[in-house]
Phi, psi and omega in degrees: 000144179291158178297330179253118181257149173281132178261114181294337182269359181285145180293147180293156179283182182297329181267009177092357180280156181283135181286172178242153179243127179282147176295154182291109178201154181294149180294146179254148179276175180295135176084003179273166182281138179238012180275155178235126176063035176084017178286201182292153181247124183257151176076185179266152182247112179262347184261346183228157176285144184294333184264296189257001179079014180283143180297138178264151179286133178285146179283132178240141174299149180302134177092353180257127173086346179214143181278145178293143180294142180279141180230166177067216181296330181296337180281348181281162175289159181306324181295316179287331175298318177297317178298317179296320179296318178295319179297316178297322179295318179296315179298318179297317179295317180298319179296318179295317179297317180298313179299321179295317180296316179296319178298315181294328179289336182261335184289156174302157182304133179216181184299317182293313181294328177289321183284326184240031183299321181295318179295322179296315180295319180295329179282317190276315188269141001261348191292327188250022181295141177239154176208177184248025184293337178300331184257018181295137180291339180235089184300156181299131181239037180222151171259121182245123179245136178259126182234157183213149169224164188218154168259122187240127174272120182277172183294335179274004177095349179283159179244127179244144175253120182284166172283174180287129176253123181274098181290326179294323178295324177297316178296319179298320179294325179288330181277324185300121180079000180267119182289333181227069179293152182284157177297325179297314181296326183278323195234336189302302184291318181298314181290326178296319179291320176301319179296319179295312183297322182289342184246018179224150175284167179302334177266022172068030175267131181291148178247105177072190183294325181295331177296314178295323179294320180294323177299314180298320181295312180296318181299316181296321181295313184291324177294319178296318180293320178298319181295332181277325192243340186259118182298323181296317180295324179288331182283339181230208179238125181289124179263314181217156175227153176228131184245144174217158175246144177243114184251123180235132179291142173285125183290138179292164179295161185297328182282350181277147176272358180290141180232127178228157181289142177255012180271137180290147176246128186257142170241108187258127179268159177291165177292138176247131174285142183257120177299159183298325182285351176252348189294334183263040176103018178101167179292132182247000000 
């Protein structure tokens, strides 16, 4: 007999057909099973897997029932969060101090710069020096090359004098054709020489404390470069170095009637003794 029996006593339907009586069972909700004894299954099943009968996870709206995963600093343990906060604070304070020092070095003389001028100079010079040459009304029309030679004590006790090494030409070769040249190749040697010239008289006498500092800066750079590129300097110990500049005028265009000399003009500095802590390629 079918699960659904016709009830002879049921009142007829609107069209005159005999009604049906459902078996006594609790009402089922939408999507529940209506099969008996492994019969057909009607509707969709949201509580069981279609294959093995495993319960399926109910869909929950985002943010309900589970906390969002923590990211960034919030994902760290409290101990590391404190360390990260302290590190950020130190970096922030250092950045503010640096900006203040650079500002004081460029601003007109004032009470603060007069009272703490030495501290400002020690912080800014020579690595962070700023100037206004970009806006000069008469741009530089000369090529200036910095060259160096050295007296090197060899392992057998003899002393050799190297030839002149053009450090500016080395930087130029490294920059030429390089889409992303380094800041060191572009500016280190050039800015060091500008710093030296600005703090020395034409006869190479230092002016104030910054003059002595510029000599030390140039000396360290040339000794470091010799140790990298000069075989003789690497084979022995550099005792003294001598630096010179070669200045050549940029030739005017062909259509110009201006005539300038194309011969280089040299500015030769005295020999500088190299301290022991710099002799092996600079301070490390």
